[in-house]
DOKE-496517 format. One record per residue (C-alpha): residue number from 0; residue in one letter; y, x, z. Coordinates in nm, 4 decimals. Each point is the difference from the previous one (the first is absolute). Layout:
<sites>
SITE   resi   resn      north       east         up
SITE    NUM      A          Y          X          Z
...
</sites>
This chain:
<sites>
SITE   resi   resn      north       east         up
SITE      0      M     1.6432     1.1282     0.8478
SITE      1      S    -0.3298     0.1224     0.1436
SITE      2      V    -0.0722    -0.0592     0.3685
SITE      3      F    -0.2229     0.3099    -0.0001
SITE      4      K     0.2288     0.2816     0.1109
SITE      5      H    -0.0223     0.3376     0.1681
SITE      6      Q     0.1759    -0.0052     0.3369
SITE      7      Q    -0.0065     0.2746     0.2623
SITE      8      G    -0.2461     0.1961    -0.2117
SITE      9      S    -0.2535    -0.2833    -0.0409
SITE     10      L    -0.0602    -0.2835    -0.2476
SITE     11      H     0.0892    -0.3446     0.1375
SITE     12      C    -0.0466    -0.3590    -0.1195
SITE     13      E     0.2730    -0.2408     0.1109
SITE     14      G     0.0878     0.2510     0.2704
SITE     15      V    -0.3580     0.0306     0.1312
SITE     16      P    -0.1509     0.3524    -0.0196
SITE     17      L    -0.3150     0.0016    -0.2143
SITE     18      E    -0.1387     0.2852     0.2082
SITE     19      A    -0.0076    -0.2335     0.3004
SITE     20      I    -0.1853    -0.2637    -0.2033
SITE     21      A    -0.2573     0.2577    -0.1095
SITE     22      E    -0.0521     0.1089     0.3611
SITE     23      A    -0.0359    -0.3593     0.1208
SITE     24      H    -0.2213    -0.1357    -0.2779
SITE     25      G    -0.1616     0.3049    -0.1578
SITE     26      T    -0.0201     0.0884    -0.3663
SITE     27      P    -0.0400    -0.1071    -0.2701
SITE     28      T     0.2141    -0.3078     0.0591
SITE     29      Y     0.2427    -0.2108    -0.1992
SITE     30      V     0.3556    -0.0619     0.1187
SITE     31      Y     0.2102    -0.2759    -0.1562
SITE     32      S     0.3693    -0.0824     0.0208
SITE     33      R     0.0614    -0.3685     0.0639
SITE     34      Q     0.3657     0.0501    -0.0860
SITE     35      T    -0.0824     0.1341    -0.3470
SITE     36      I    -0.2434    -0.2821    -0.0778
SITE     37      E     0.2447    -0.2681     0.1102
SITE     38      S     0.2893     0.1558    -0.1935
SITE     39      A    -0.1984     0.0182    -0.3242
SITE     40      F    -0.1272    -0.3575     0.0270
SITE     41      L     0.3433    -0.1365     0.0863
SITE     42      A     0.1494     0.1826    -0.2982
SITE     43      Y    -0.2107    -0.2290    -0.2208
SITE     44      Q     0.0766    -0.3093     0.2073
SITE     45      N     0.3740     0.0548     0.0144
SITE     46      A     0.0308     0.0876    -0.3689
SITE     47      L    -0.1589    -0.3349    -0.0910
SITE     48      A     0.1780    -0.2118     0.2601
SITE     49      D     0.1747    -0.2077    -0.2685
SITE     50      R    -0.3141    -0.1172    -0.1799
SITE     51      P    -0.3402    -0.1469     0.0983
SITE     52      H    -0.2424     0.2852     0.0579
SITE     53      L    -0.3038     0.1213     0.1901
SITE     54      V    -0.0659     0.3672     0.0713
SITE     55      C    -0.3785     0.0440     0.0264
SITE     56      Y    -0.0869     0.3367     0.1500
SITE     57      A    -0.2924     0.1607    -0.1852
SITE     58      V    -0.2528     0.0461     0.2797
SITE     59      K    -0.1880     0.2654    -0.2004
SITE     60      A     0.2913     0.2377     0.0640
SITE     61      N    -0.0788     0.0084     0.3729
SITE     62      S    -0.2016    -0.2643     0.1854
SITE     63      N     0.0741     0.1231     0.3529
SITE     64      L     0.0164    -0.3111     0.2204
SITE     65      A     0.3164     0.1134     0.1761
SITE     66      I     0.1777     0.0402    -0.3346
SITE     67      L    -0.1194    -0.3417    -0.1156
SITE     68      N     0.1210    -0.1497     0.3280
SITE     69      V     0.3473     0.1508    -0.0411
SITE     70      L     0.0279    -0.1391    -0.3519
SITE     71      A    -0.1378    -0.3410     0.0987
SITE     72      G     0.2695    -0.0155     0.2668
SITE     73      L     0.2616     0.0518    -0.2713
SITE     74      G    -0.1361    -0.2939    -0.1990
SITE     75      A    -0.1848     0.2023    -0.2622
SITE     76      G    -0.2563    -0.1378    -0.2360
SITE     77      F    -0.3036     0.2129    -0.0845
SITE     78      D    -0.1855     0.1082    -0.3125
SITE     79      V    -0.3715     0.0444     0.0758
SITE     80      V    -0.2955     0.1118    -0.2126
SITE     81      S    -0.2913    -0.0888     0.2299
SITE     82      I    -0.0970    -0.2453     0.2694
SITE     83      G     0.0091     0.2890     0.2469
SITE     84      E     0.3675     0.0549    -0.0751
SITE     85      L     0.0653    -0.3735     0.0350
SITE     86      E    -0.1725    -0.0053     0.3397
SITE     87      R     0.2125     0.2963     0.1124
SITE     88      V     0.3157    -0.1816    -0.1072
SITE     89      I    -0.1011    -0.3112     0.1961
SITE     90      A    -0.0933     0.2110     0.3047
SITE     91      A     0.3399     0.1713    -0.0155
SITE     92      G     0.1874    -0.3306     0.0026
SITE     93      G     0.0568    -0.0413    -0.3734
SITE     94      A     0.0178    -0.3469    -0.1546
SITE     95      A    -0.2775    -0.0878    -0.2456
SITE     96      D     0.2366    -0.2136    -0.2066
SITE     97      K     0.1992     0.3167    -0.0739
SITE     98      V    -0.3028     0.1902    -0.1331
SITE     99      V    -0.0736     0.0714    -0.3662
SITE    100      F    -0.3566     0.1120    -0.0738
SITE    101      S    -0.0193     0.2673    -0.2722
SITE    102      G    -0.2831     0.2239    -0.1204
SITE    103      V    -0.2462    -0.0065    -0.2884
SITE    104      G    -0.3192    -0.0504     0.2035
SITE    105      K     0.0410    -0.3018     0.2268
SITE    106      T    -0.3354    -0.1362     0.1193
SITE    107      K    -0.0891    -0.3680     0.0412
SITE    108      Q    -0.0021     0.0404     0.3777
SITE    109      E     0.3449     0.1593    -0.0089
SITE    110      M     0.1295    -0.2841    -0.2150
SITE    111      L    -0.1448    -0.2583     0.2382
SITE    112      S     0.1435     0.1693     0.3072
SITE    113      A     0.3427     0.0353    -0.1615
SITE    114      L    -0.0030    -0.3691    -0.0943
SITE    115      E    -0.0920    -0.0951     0.3558
SITE    116      H     0.2853     0.2137     0.1354
SITE    117      G     0.2422    -0.1715    -0.2394
SITE    118      I     0.1452     0.3030    -0.1778
SITE    119      R     0.3025    -0.0293    -0.2255
SITE    120      C    -0.1807     0.0819    -0.3250
SITE    121      F    -0.2693     0.1986    -0.1774
SITE    122      N     0.1210     0.2629    -0.2470
SITE    123      V    -0.2770    -0.0511    -0.2560
SITE    124      E    -0.1052     0.2994    -0.2097
SITE    125      S    -0.2517    -0.1385    -0.2534
SITE    126      E    -0.1498    -0.3120    -0.1545
SITE    127      S    -0.3254     0.0552     0.1892
SITE    128      E     0.1882     0.0112     0.3283
SITE    129      L     0.1942    -0.3163    -0.0829
SITE    130      L    -0.3180    -0.1944    -0.0768
SITE    131      T    -0.1700     0.1295     0.3140
SITE    132      L     0.3002    -0.1010     0.2102
SITE    133      A    -0.0052    -0.3461    -0.1580
SITE    134      D    -0.3665    -0.0378     0.0934
SITE    135      V     0.0567     0.1145     0.3596
SITE    136      A     0.3024    -0.2272     0.0442
SITE    137      S    -0.1839    -0.2986    -0.1478
SITE    138      K    -0.2970     0.0406     0.2314
SITE    139      C     0.2153     0.0183     0.3139
SITE    140      G     0.2296    -0.2830    -0.1055
SITE    141      K     0.3183     0.2057    -0.0216
SITE    142      T     0.2557     0.0799    -0.2677
SITE    143      A     0.0552     0.3703    -0.0633
SITE    144      P     0.3582     0.1080    -0.0749
SITE    145      V    -0.0154     0.2598    -0.2767
SITE    146      S     0.2186     0.2587    -0.1651
SITE    147      M    -0.1202     0.1834    -0.3091
SITE    148      R     0.0515     0.3748     0.0130
SITE    149      V     0.1445     0.0955    -0.3365
SITE    150      N    -0.0526     0.3501    -0.1330
SITE    151      P     0.3245     0.0605    -0.1928
SITE    152      D    -0.1187     0.3280    -0.1583
SITE    153      V     0.2998     0.1864     0.1424
SITE    154      D    -0.0080     0.3740     0.0618
SITE    155      A     0.1443     0.0543     0.3484
SITE    156      G     0.0115     0.3781    -0.0479
SITE    157      T    -0.1999     0.0681     0.3148
SITE    158      H    -0.3216     0.1929     0.0728
SITE    159      P    -0.2910    -0.1415    -0.2069
SITE    160      Y    -0.2061    -0.0505     0.3169
SITE    161      I     0.2580    -0.2472     0.1320
SITE    162      S     0.1025    -0.1671    -0.3257
SITE    163      T    -0.0978    -0.3688    -0.0138
SITE    164      G     0.2063    -0.1629    -0.2762
SITE    165      L    -0.1410     0.1502    -0.3208
SITE    166      R    -0.2423    -0.1767    -0.2324
SITE    167      E    -0.2784     0.2466     0.0824
SITE    168      N     0.0325    -0.0642     0.3740
SITE    169      K    -0.2457    -0.2388     0.1659
SITE    170      F     0.2673    -0.2201     0.1537
SITE    171      G     0.1128    -0.3421    -0.1179
SITE    172      V    -0.0235    -0.1657    -0.3403
SITE    173      D     0.2118     0.0186    -0.3142
SITE    174      V     0.2694    -0.2587    -0.0665
SITE    175      E    -0.1992    -0.2187    -0.2387
SITE    176      T    -0.3022    -0.0088     0.2298
SITE    177      A     0.2291    -0.0879     0.2905
SITE    178      R     0.1514    -0.2878    -0.1974
SITE    179      R    -0.3450    -0.1424    -0.0730
SITE    180      L    -0.1129     0.0380     0.3622
SITE    181      Y     0.3099    -0.1790     0.1280
SITE    182      H    -0.1072    -0.3020    -0.2039
SITE    183      V    -0.3537     0.0300     0.1377
SITE    184      A     0.1408     0.0011     0.3539
SITE    185      H     0.2427    -0.2826    -0.0759
SITE    186      D    -0.2827    -0.2203    -0.1250
SITE    187      H    -0.2391     0.0734     0.2895
SITE    188      R     0.0132    -0.2313     0.3022
SITE    189      A    -0.0770     0.2846     0.2453
SITE    190      L     0.2655     0.2414    -0.1312
SITE    191      E     0.3790    -0.0110     0.0107
SITE    192      P     0.2022     0.2555    -0.2005
SITE    193      V     0.2986     0.0841     0.2195
SITE    194      A     0.1137     0.3488    -0.0994
SITE    195      I    -0.0196     0.3018    -0.2272
SITE    196      D    -0.0322     0.3632     0.1046
SITE    197      C    -0.0349     0.3566    -0.1177
SITE    198      H    -0.0246     0.3487     0.1474
SITE    199      I     0.0535     0.3049    -0.2195
SITE    200      G    -0.0667     0.2946     0.2301
SITE    201      S     0.1018     0.1998     0.3040
SITE    202      Q     0.2674     0.2634     0.0719
SITE    203      I     0.2159    -0.1219    -0.2897
SITE    204      L     0.3346     0.1803    -0.0126
SITE    205      D     0.1709    -0.1943    -0.2787
SITE    206      I     0.1121    -0.3627     0.0154
SITE    207      A    -0.0318    -0.0549    -0.3766
SITE    208      P    -0.3800    -0.0624    -0.0048
SITE    209      F     0.0388    -0.2697     0.2660
SITE    210      L     0.2639    -0.1764    -0.2083
SITE    211      E    -0.2150     0.0259    -0.3136
SITE    212      S    -0.2874    -0.1614     0.1902
SITE    213      L     0.2288    -0.2709     0.1337
SITE    214      D     0.1139    -0.0840    -0.3545
SITE    215      C    -0.3643    -0.0461    -0.0983
SITE    216      L    -0.0662    -0.2370     0.2923
SITE    217      L     0.3170    -0.2028    -0.0545
SITE    218      T    -0.0821    -0.0551    -0.3662
SITE    219      L    -0.3432    -0.1346     0.0919
SITE    220      I     0.1481    -0.2171     0.2770
SITE    221      D     0.2364    -0.1623    -0.2509
SITE    222      E    -0.2795    -0.0584    -0.2499
SITE    223      L    -0.2243    -0.1545     0.2658
SITE    224      A     0.2827    -0.2273     0.1168
SITE    225      A     0.0358    -0.1269    -0.3560
SITE    226      E    -0.3737    -0.0750     0.0061
SITE    227      G     0.0250    -0.2004     0.3232
SITE    228      I    -0.0940     0.2671     0.2550
SITE    229      T     0.2757     0.0789     0.2508
SITE    230      L    -0.0408     0.2961     0.2339
SITE    231      R     0.1672     0.0359     0.3397
SITE    232      H     0.0112     0.3733     0.0613
SITE    233      I    -0.0057     0.3273    -0.1881
SITE    234      D    -0.1656     0.3040     0.1594
SITE    235      I     0.1161     0.3312    -0.1450
SITE    236      G    -0.2422     0.1993     0.2170
SITE    237      G     0.0820     0.3251     0.1739
SITE    238      G     0.0135     0.3606    -0.1076
SITE    239      L     0.3537     0.1165     0.0744
SITE    240      G    -0.0224     0.3721     0.0709
SITE    241      V     0.1416     0.1954     0.2901
SITE    242      S     0.1836     0.3310     0.0085
SITE    243      Y    -0.2489     0.2777     0.0673
SITE    244      Q     0.1299     0.2783    -0.2222
SITE    245      E     0.1374    -0.2465    -0.2566
SITE    246      N     0.2955    -0.2380     0.0203
SITE    247      A    -0.1177    -0.3597     0.0216
SITE    248      P     0.2240    -0.3014    -0.0676
SITE    249      A     0.1419    -0.1667     0.3084
SITE    250      I    -0.1661    -0.3266     0.0989
SITE    251      E     0.3359    -0.1759    -0.0312
SITE    252      E     0.0448     0.1297    -0.3570
SITE    253      Y    -0.3448    -0.1278    -0.0981
SITE    254      M     0.0532    -0.3432     0.1570
SITE    255      S     0.3404    -0.0370    -0.1642
SITE    256      A    -0.1506     0.0703    -0.3428
SITE    257      L    -0.2778    -0.2566     0.0524
SITE    258      A     0.2418    -0.2649     0.1260
SITE    259      A     0.2285     0.0529    -0.2992
SITE    260      K    -0.2924    -0.0405    -0.2399
SITE    261      L    -0.1165    -0.3214     0.1735
SITE    262      G     0.3494    -0.1465     0.0014
SITE    263      S     0.0155    -0.3648     0.1054
SITE    264      R    -0.3656    -0.0782    -0.0713
SITE    265      D    -0.1612    -0.2304     0.2551
SITE    266      L    -0.2737     0.2484     0.0900
SITE    267      E    -0.0879     0.1556     0.3313
SITE    268      L    -0.0276     0.3790    -0.0334
SITE    269      V    -0.3049     0.1556     0.1667
SITE    270      L    -0.0402     0.3750     0.0458
SITE    271      E    -0.2893     0.2150     0.1227
SITE    272      P     0.1542     0.3257     0.1300
SITE    273      G    -0.2238     0.2383     0.1911
SITE    274      R     0.0763     0.3691    -0.0372
SITE    275      S     0.3770    -0.0578     0.0024
SITE    276      I    -0.0282    -0.1607     0.3453
SITE    277      V    -0.2359     0.2392     0.1788
SITE    278      A    -0.0266     0.3305    -0.1908
SITE    279      L     0.2939     0.1641     0.1770
SITE    280      A    -0.0768    -0.1608     0.3358
SITE    281      G    -0.2928     0.2083     0.1207
SITE    282      V    -0.1426     0.3438     0.0601
SITE    283      L    -0.3503     0.1306     0.0580
SITE    284      L    -0.0029     0.2365     0.2953
SITE    285      T    -0.2671     0.2663    -0.0424
SITE    286      R    -0.0668     0.3257     0.1820
SITE    287      V    -0.0727     0.3356    -0.1651
SITE    288      L    -0.3416     0.1173     0.1188
SITE    289      Y    -0.0379     0.3233    -0.1935
SITE    290      L     0.1771     0.2214    -0.2477
SITE    291      K    -0.2287     0.1166    -0.2784
SITE    292      P     0.1541     0.2753    -0.2148
SITE    293      S    -0.1536     0.1171    -0.3260
SITE    294      D     0.1011     0.2055    -0.3019
SITE    295      A     0.0400    -0.3133    -0.2124
SITE    296      K     0.1657    -0.2418     0.2441
SITE    297      N     0.0814    -0.0357     0.3681
SITE    298      F    -0.1272    -0.3175     0.1683
SITE    299      A     0.1075    -0.1883     0.3098
SITE    300      V    -0.3024    -0.1978     0.1248
SITE    301      V     0.1122    -0.3163     0.1812
SITE    302      D    -0.1732    -0.2682     0.2047
SITE    303      A     0.0817    -0.2824    -0.2457
SITE    304      A    -0.2071    -0.0793    -0.3078
SITE    305      M     0.0528    -0.1439    -0.3460
SITE    306      N    -0.1009    -0.3455     0.1274
SITE    307      D     0.3144     0.0167     0.2163
SITE    308      L     0.2258     0.0934    -0.2933
SITE    309      L    -0.1647    -0.0638    -0.3353
SITE    310      R     0.2884     0.0035    -0.2471
SITE    311      P     0.0288     0.3775    -0.0636
SITE    312      S    -0.3718     0.0286    -0.0729
SITE    313      L    -0.0187    -0.3244    -0.1988
SITE    314      Y     0.2739     0.0553    -0.2571
SITE    315      D     0.1802     0.3251     0.0887
SITE    316      A     0.2761    -0.1828     0.1863
SITE    317      W     0.2695     0.2156     0.1545
SITE    318      Q    -0.0103     0.0093     0.3800
SITE    319      D     0.2707     0.1356     0.2279
SITE    320      I    -0.1428     0.2120     0.2822
SITE    321      Q     0.2159     0.1046     0.2954
SITE    322      A    -0.0631     0.1847     0.3237
SITE    323      V     0.0624    -0.2155     0.3070
SITE    324      T     0.1165     0.3071     0.1922
SITE    325      P     0.1086     0.2659    -0.2525
SITE    326      R    -0.0397     0.3607     0.1120
SITE    327      E     0.1451     0.3272    -0.1227
SITE    328      A    -0.2756     0.1636    -0.2026
SITE    329      E    -0.0759     0.1885    -0.3150
SITE    330      L     0.0505    -0.2321    -0.2971
SITE    331      R    -0.3246    -0.0591    -0.1892
SITE    332      T    -0.1104    -0.2626    -0.2491
SITE    333      L    -0.2946    -0.1990     0.1323
SITE    334      G    -0.2263    -0.2570    -0.1541
SITE    335      Y    -0.1384    -0.2582     0.2374
SITE    336      R    -0.3644    -0.0794     0.0532
SITE    337      W    -0.1433    -0.2987     0.1818
SITE    338      S    -0.2357     0.0819     0.2852
SITE    339      H    -0.2627    -0.2338    -0.1493
SITE    340      L    -0.0401    -0.1769    -0.3341
</sites>
């Protein structure tokens, strides 16, 4: 149930009037519900209470330090894609040994810094990256824990801009390449293969693609075990959608399906949820500056900009817009226009 509700003619968050926040802090400003963030994270935690697991919040979803601090306090791990995100996690009280480092473009300096912090593992995306990481780890006298990101070529049925698990996407490597790279890592003194991971997209509204991806990873895990390479954890990524206008699966339903597929396997389950933890937890407060009518369309010009809320402009994402203090007025259909682009 949403904590954003109209009470006494005004929109509130957790009982606090948003109009008062706008008056105190100005606009545009973001307002987040701690209660919503905690409830979503704990839904993952509680659903997996009976098996080893680590819920790594995807920092890319929202890197606000206060949000990271709340999640760190709940024992969250973190999925980062840059050294800047890792530094924010550390500053917010997160534990480096609960961090997985994803992303296709890790630099040598980022690798070195992550090794010095003692992160949990690198989610490696290519052979070139693996060899670079081996070189960096060798030169600093450390062993890099690695997980190969497998591209399972699974269609998640989501927007093409946020699809990451198809063969034509830039992410990860195919199964046969992954198998070969695990042996490279296993034979290198500065690398330790510890896990396997994948990520097939964002705003996924069907559990079936996740299970198809999991089948792919489990098959490779079994084959590697037969070849003398035993992995400790399996990272199924993130991507579970939320209910905007659609009906998304409940977190508990998704976790139950994953747990059933894993069965009694001695594998820690790692997840990288982002949107499903924070998407319904915040609002952007913005003030209407001008009304601009025209024959073609009527515009409301506001004091926020597309850098404050990129998704609608980036890939035509639906965005709910509500008046903080609704007024009786003639009903007209308005477009919205940022005050600056």
